[in-house]
N, C-alpha and C positions, 0 to 999 in steps of 0.2 A: 669650412662650409660644405654642406652636402648638396649635390645637384642631381638632375634627373639621370645623368650617366651613372652616378653612384647607385641610384635606385634601381636602374636597369641591371647593373651587375649583381647587386644584392638579391634582387628577386630571382635571378637566374641561378646564382651559386654564391653562397656566403664566403667561400674560400676565395673566389675570384675578387669579390669586393674587398676582402681583408688584405690580400696581397697588393691590390692596386692602391689602397689607402696607405699602405706601408711603403709605397714607392718601389715595389718590386718589379714593376712592369719594365720590360726591356726597352732600351732606347732604339730608335729607328736606325736601321742599317743604311748607311749612305750608299747611293747607287754608284756603280763604277763610272769612271770618267768617260764621257763620250755618249752616254745613254741620254735619250730624250725624255725629260720629265714632263711629258705632255698630258698624260692622263692621270687624274687623281687616284690614289690608292686607298681611298676610304673603304674600310672593311664593313661598314654598316650595311643593313639591308637596303637602305635608301640609295646607296651608291650603285646598286645593281640596276636601278631604273635609269634609262636614258632620258634625262629630263628635257634636253633641248636647250639651245642658246637663248630662248626667250623666257627663261625661268624667272628672272627678276622683273621683266616687263609684265608678266602675267599677274603677279601679285600686286604690283603697283596699279595695274588697270582696274583691279577690284577695289582698291583703296587709293584713289587718285590724290586725296589730300593727306596722305600718310606722312608721319615723321619717322625717319629711318634711323635707328640707333645701331652703329657698327658693333660687331661682336668684340667684346673686350677680352684681352689675353693676360693682362697683368693686374695686380690689386689696384694700382692707380687708375687703370682704364676702367675697372669695374666700378670704382667710386664715381668716376666721371659719368659713366653710363647710367648708374642709378640716379645720380643727380639730374641728368638730362631727362630721365623717365619721370621723375617727380615734378620737374618743371613743366613738362608737357601735360601731366595730369592735373597740376595745380593752376593751370591757366584759367583766368576768369572769362576769357572770350568764348563766344558760342562756337562750338565745333562745327566746321563746315561739312557739307555733304562729302562722304567718302573719307572722313578723318579717321585715322588709326595710328597706333604706334606699332611699328614693325621691329621686333627685337627688344621689347621692354624688359629692363633689368631690375629685379627686385630682390631684397634680402629680408627675411623675417627674423623675429627675435629669437626663434629657436634654431637659428643658424642654418637655414636652408636658403640656397641661392639659385635663382632661376632666370632664364632668358626666354620670354614668352614670344611666340611667333607673331601673334596678332592680338592687340587690344583695341577694340573699337567701341563706339558709343551705341547704347540701346536707349529705349524710352525711359527705363527706370534704373539704369546702371550700365556697367561695362559688359561687353561681349568678348569672351576669351576663346581663341582658336589655336589649335595646332594644325599646321599645314602639312599635308602629305601629298606628294606628287604620285599618287596611286589611286586606284578605284576603291580600295577598302583599307580600313585601319586594322590594328591588332591590339593585343592586350597591353603591350608596352606603350602604345599611344595613349590608352586610357590611363595608365599609371602616370605618365608624364603630365597629362591634363589635370589629374587629381592633385599632383604635387604643385603645379602652377596655381591652381585654384586655392589650395591651402595657404600658400605664401601670399597670394594677393589678398585673401581675407585677413591674414595676420597683419598685413600692412594697412588695414583699414579701408580697403577698396570694396565697393559694392559691386559684386559680380552678378549680373542678371542672367547670363547665358554662357554655357561652355559647350564646346563641340570641336569637331574636326572639319577642315576644309579639304575635300577630296576632289579629284578630277572627274568632271562630268563627261562621259564618253559621247553624249549626244551633241556636245558643243562642236560647231563647225567654225574654223578659224577664217574670218573674212579678210585677213591680211592687214598690213600697215600697223602691226603691233596692237591691234584691238582685241584684247583678251578678256574683256568684261564678260562674265558668264561662264568662264572656264571651270570655276569651282562650284561645288554643291555643298551645302551645310548638313552635317550629321550631329544631332543633339546627343550629348553624352551625359546630361544631367541625371537621367534615370539610373545610370550604372555607377555613378561616382560614390554612392553610399556604401558600396562594397569595398571601398579603398580606405582603410583606416590610416591615413597618412601620418598623423601625429604619432601613433603607436609604431609605425614603420620607422620614423626618424629616430625614436628612442631606441628601438632594437638595433638599428644600424650603428648608432654611437656605441652601444654596449658591445656589439660585435667588433668594431674597430679597436676598442680598448682591450678586448679579451685575447685569449690565445688563438692560434690559427685554428679555424673550424675545419671539420672534415669536408672533403669534396663530395659533390653529388653529381656524378657523371650521368649524362643523358643527351638528348638531341641538342640542348642549348650549347653543348661543348663545341659543336661544329656549325651551328646556324649563324646567320648574319655575320659571316666573316670568321667565326670561330673564336675561342678563348685564347688570349695571348699567353696563357700559362699551361696550355694543354700538354706541351712536350715534356714538362717536368712534373706532371700531375700523376702521382702514384696510383690513384684510383682509376684514372683513365688508362694508364699503362697496363694495369692489371686487367681491366675490362678488355682492352685490345688484345692482350696476350692470351686471354682465355678463349678468344674467338679463333676458329681454325683459319689457317691461311687460305687464300684463294688462288691455288695454282692453276696452270693452264689446263690441267686434267680434272678440275673440280667437277663433282657430280652435278652441280647446278647448270653446267653447260647444256644438259638435256632437259632442263626445266625443273622447277622446284618439286612438283608432284612426283615425277619419276625419280628425282634424286632422293626423296624421302623413302620411296620403295627400295631403291638400291641400298640405301644406308641400313635399312632394316634387314636386308639380306646379307649384311656384313661387309659391303664394299666401302672402301675409304675414298677411292678416286676411280676414274674411268679406265685406268690401265688394267684392272682386274676383271672387267666385265666383258663377257663374250659377246661378239657382234650379233649372234642370233637372238640375244635378249631384247634387241630393239626392233620394233615393228615399223617405226618411222624411218623413211629413207634418209631424211636430212640428219636424224640422230646417228644413224649408222655411218654416214659419211664423216660426220664430225669425230666420232669415236675412232674410226679407222685412221683419220689424219693424226689424232692425238697418239694413238698406239704406235703408229709408224714414225711419228716425229717429223712428218713432212706434209705439205699441202696435198689435198685430193681434189682433182678436177674431173668431172664426168666427161668422157670423150665426146658425147653428143653435143656439148656446148660449142665445139669447134665448127660443126656443121651449121648450127644456128647462126654463128657469127659470119660464116662464109656466105650465107644467104643475104646478108645486109650489104647494100651497095656503098659506094663512095660517091661524093665526099662524106666523111664522117665527122660529126660535130660533137665535141665534148663541152658541156655547158654547166656552169655554176652561177647561181644568183645570190646576191646578198640583199637583205631588206632591213628596215629599221622601223620602230614604232615609237615616236616621241610622246612623252607625257604632255609636253607643251608643244603643240603643232608649230612647225616651222614654215610650211608652205600653205598659202591661201587655198581654201576649199577642202582642206583635210581635217580629220578628227584626231583627238588624242588616241594614242596607241594604234592608230590605223597602220596596217602593214604596208609599207611603201618601199619599192625597190630603189636602190641607189647605185648598185654595181653589178655588172655582169662580166664574165670572162668566158671566152669561147675559143677552143682550138679546133682548127679545121684540117683534117688529114685527107690527102689525095691517095689514089690507088698506087701511085709511085712511091709513097712513103713520105712525101713532103708534108710539112706542118706549118700552117699559118696561124699566128696568134692574134686574137682581137680582144679588145676590152673597152669597157665604158665605166667611168667613175664620175658621179655627179659632182659639180663644183659648188653646190649649195646655193646658187643664184636662181631662185625660182623653182617651181615644181619640176623635178627631172623626169617625170614619168613618160612624157611624150617623146623626148629625145632618147630616153632609155629604150622605148619600144621601137622607134625608127631605126636606131643604130643596130639593135639586136636583130631586127628583121633583115637588115642589109647583110649582117654577118652570117645569118642562117641560110640565106638564099631560099630557093624554092624546092630543092631536092636534097636527098640524103638524110640518113637517120640522125636524130639528136639524142645523144646519150647523157643521162643525168642519173644521180644517185638519190633514191627516195624521190622519184620524179613527180609524185603528187604535189610537192611543193612548187616545182616549176610550172606544172600545169595550172595550178590555182592562180599563180601570179599572172600568167598569160591570159587566163579567163578574166581576171579583174581588169587588166589593161584593155581587153576587148570590150568589156562592159562600159569602160570609161571613155573610150575613143571609138565612136561608131565608124569613122572612116577607115580605121586600122583593123577593125574587127575581123573582116574576111581573111586578111593576111595572117593575123595572130591565131585565129582558129584553125587555119590550114597547117600550122606548125604542130598542133596537138597530136594528131595521129602519127606524126613522125617521131615522137618522143619514145625512147626505149629506156626502161628503168633497169639500170645495172644492179640495183639492190635486189630486184626480183630474180635476175639471172644468177647473181652470186648466191643468193639464198637457196636456189633450186639446184645448183650444180657445183658449188665450190665451198671448201673450208680449209682454213689454215690454223694450226694450233695456237698461234699467237693471238688469235681473235678472242680466245677465252669465252666463247659463247656470245659475244657481242657482235651486232651487225651495224654498229654506228660507223659513220664515215671515218672517224679516227682509227677504229679497229681495222677496217678494211685497208686503210692506208698503211698501217703497220705490217700488214700481210703482203701487199703488192709493191710497196715502196718504202722499205724499212729505213733506207738511208736518207729519205726526203723529210726534212723538218717542216711540219705544218705550222709550228708555233712561231712563225716569222714575226708576229706582232709582239713577241716578248722583247724584241729589240727596242721597242718604243714604250714598253711597260703598259701595253693595252690589253685588257682581259679578253677583248673580242673585237671583231671587225666593226660591230655597231658602236662600241665605245670609241674606237679610233676615229670613225667617221664623224660622230657627234662632236668629238673634240676638235676636229678640223674645221668645224663651222663656228667655233667660238669667236665672238668679236674681239678684236685686239690681238689675236694670235699672230706672232711674228711669221714672216714669210718662210723662213728656213724650217721652222717647226711644222708649219702646215705642209710644206713640200715633203718633209720626212714622213709625215703621216700618210700622205697620198701615195708615196713610193712604197711604203710598207703594205698598204692595202692592195696595190696593184700586184706586188710580189705574192701576197697571200692568195689572190685569185689565181695567179699563174700556177702556183704549187698545187692548188686544188684541182685544176683541170689536168695537170700532169698526172695526178693520181688516177683520174679517169682514163687517161691514155694508157697508163700502166695496166689497169684492169683489162682494157681491150686487148693489150698485147698478151696478157696471161690467158684470156679466154680464146684468143686466136691460136694459142699453142706456141707462140713465139718463144725461143729459148732466152731471149733477152729483149730489152726495150730499145727500139730504134728511135732516136730523136728526129 
């Protein structure tokens, strides 16, 4: 049987499809004992979206009379699921309002097998939908709907309408699991004519029976989780080896345009370029650090730091945007804060650590704001990295809570952007031209592991927090997730403190 995963692989790379059909895909590597299997490791693009714990309730709210068919995994389960689908479709009773089949399973005589997200009733036939917890679809979605429509037609079903169900960002969640109106429909009928599904199925079978096809390296090799065969793909290996390495002294450190000029002048990396060649102060600083093999810090930054009083606050915020809103009064993908971490240093060198992590019970924004204001107090600079993010979140909270607005707005002029200070006065060779938080972390705190979430197999703080809200999650796993998030925040603020120590000219960091 051919399914839409086969079609997706075949459309991206015939070699990937051929290898997968031959059973060449590697078995999953079991995780080491003691690791928490809390976050799913689905490599698809859909897995990158933080859906939210209300994902099932959202679809059921749109189709309250739906029949749900569980995803089959074995041939026997597929046969049972297909029979269940046919029984639902063959019923003589009048379909109630909101009737649908969620997960309808069908097989056509040309041996294509599909599981359709939604089949519902229209005035003159069935309505077929693919559900995407996203604001837009892509070409792979259109391919899948075309295949589903082909199989449904071959099974004798009259399909009146085909489309996507996408998240409507204008939807405001009223609470109590009321998700009706979350989705908007996008009609795909006008574009399905460009998908010759029958010809595709024939070509896929011919490909599977034939010799191994050549690879076609491109963006699809790494997109949506990447190809599972990329490490032993000769074409991809040759492509990668043909590319020059990206050493710490790469010409691109000073920008692509200038790098192209330097390459035309015969330079391979920045070691051979004389400093007077650079008119930009920041470029000269970076090149000097690279050629000396050690960081460069402008001496005037120490005077700037000495002018800043105590107590000093090092602040990091974490936010999330659920596709399916969790808290009443919020919209899909609305940027909502759920965690803050703040270290407060006194003039004597003492450090007090403060933190807040939402428990998932109700909208956390007010408690978030109140506890943060208490930690920040009314005096002292607030250090952040790329501080526009923190400023915007505080402004949003001030707009939402009128009574807290004066206190929140009073924090804004106290914020000092360490990104701007670093960019204007500092460079370390390990940064390789990048000013991301991870790059600056490698420079000022190389022994500090920021990937603490790896211990729980979470790709991000957002994914870990979303997982902690899942209903039915056992207490131990939820606590491990929360502990990892708190540790993650503490490590981030410690990086900020290390930056302050470097800018102050301290020989080492004092805890």
